[in-house]
C-alpha positions as CSV (number, residue, x, y, z in Angstrom):
1,M,-50.3,-131.5,-75.0
2,H,-51.8,-131.1,-71.5
3,L,-50.1,-134.3,-70.3
4,I,-46.7,-133.2,-71.6
5,F,-47.1,-129.8,-69.8
6,S,-48.1,-131.5,-66.6
7,I,-45.1,-133.8,-66.6
8,I,-42.7,-131.0,-67.4
9,A,-44.3,-128.9,-64.6
10,L,-43.9,-131.7,-62.1
11,L,-40.2,-132.2,-63.0
12,F,-39.5,-128.5,-62.4
13,I,-41.5,-128.3,-59.2
14,G,-40.0,-131.4,-57.6
15,H,-36.5,-130.5,-58.5
16,G,-36.4,-127.0,-57.2
17,V,-37.7,-127.4,-53.6
18,H,-35.3,-126.4,-50.9
19,M,-36.0,-125.0,-47.4
20,H,-34.4,-122.5,-45.2
21,L,-35.6,-123.4,-41.7
22,C,-34.2,-124.6,-38.4
23,L,-36.2,-127.0,-36.4
24,W,-36.0,-126.9,-32.6
25,S,-38.9,-129.1,-31.5
26,P,-38.0,-131.8,-32.1
27,M,-34.4,-130.6,-32.3
28,Q,-32.9,-131.0,-35.7
29,R,-29.9,-133.2,-36.4
30,G,-26.5,-131.5,-36.6
31,D,-25.8,-127.8,-36.0
32,F,-28.4,-125.1,-35.3
33,D,-28.0,-121.4,-36.2
34,I,-30.7,-118.8,-36.7
35,S,-28.4,-115.8,-36.2
36,T,-27.7,-115.2,-39.9
37,P,-30.3,-115.3,-42.7
38,G,-29.7,-118.4,-44.9
39,A,-27.2,-120.0,-42.4
40,H,-25.8,-123.3,-43.6
41,P,-27.2,-125.5,-40.8
42,C,-30.7,-124.3,-41.8
43,Y,-30.2,-124.8,-45.5
44,R,-30.0,-128.5,-46.2
45,K,-30.3,-129.3,-49.9
46,I,-29.5,-133.0,-49.8
47,G,-32.2,-135.3,-48.3
48,P,-33.0,-136.7,-46.0
49,C,-32.2,-134.4,-43.2
50,G,-29.4,-132.6,-45.0
51,N,-27.5,-135.9,-45.5
52,I,-26.7,-136.0,-41.8
53,N,-26.2,-139.6,-40.5
54,S,-29.0,-140.3,-38.0
55,S,-27.1,-143.0,-36.2
56,S,-24.3,-140.7,-35.2
57,S,-26.2,-137.6,-34.2
58,S,-28.5,-136.7,-31.3
59,P,-30.8,-135.8,-29.7
60,R,-33.6,-138.2,-30.7
61,T,-37.3,-137.7,-30.1
62,S,-39.7,-140.6,-29.6
63,L,-43.3,-140.0,-30.7
64,V,-46.4,-142.2,-29.8
65,A,-48.6,-143.1,-32.7
66,G,-51.9,-141.2,-32.7
67,S,-50.7,-138.6,-30.2
68,K,-50.5,-134.8,-30.8
69,Y,-47.0,-133.2,-31.1
70,N,-46.1,-129.5,-31.7
71,V,-43.5,-129.0,-34.3
72,E,-41.6,-125.7,-33.8
73,F,-39.3,-124.1,-36.4
74,Q,-37.8,-120.8,-37.5
75,Q,-37.8,-119.8,-41.1
76,N,-34.2,-118.7,-41.8
77,L,-34.6,-117.0,-45.2
78,N,-37.8,-115.4,-46.4
79,H,-39.3,-116.7,-49.6
80,Y,-42.8,-115.6,-48.9
81,Y,-44.8,-114.0,-51.8
82,T,-48.4,-112.8,-51.2
83,N,-49.7,-114.3,-54.4
84,F,-47.9,-117.7,-53.8
85,P,-47.4,-118.2,-50.0
86,G,-46.5,-121.9,-50.4
87,A,-47.1,-124.6,-47.9
88,L,-45.2,-126.8,-45.4
89,D,-46.0,-130.5,-45.1
90,I,-44.5,-132.5,-42.2
91,S,-44.4,-136.2,-42.1
92,F,-42.8,-138.6,-39.6
93,A,-42.0,-142.2,-40.2
């Protein structure tokens, strides 16, 4: 029973993850708009990167393996709850 519950929980958690943030360092692909809560350029539901073609967009940022880099972003729609603040995981490939 515990295994079935765990599988169902993972399906719901993985399916419902969306973010409302604009990234400005490194600059995100496509448009950028933090003037309106939940603005479309900051709400990209289709991965990766909001389904924006990386070969036709710029700017690009080159990172050196093992170096430190500051990532700066603005949350564009608040989904913060005191009892469940959430987390943000950033990965580069």
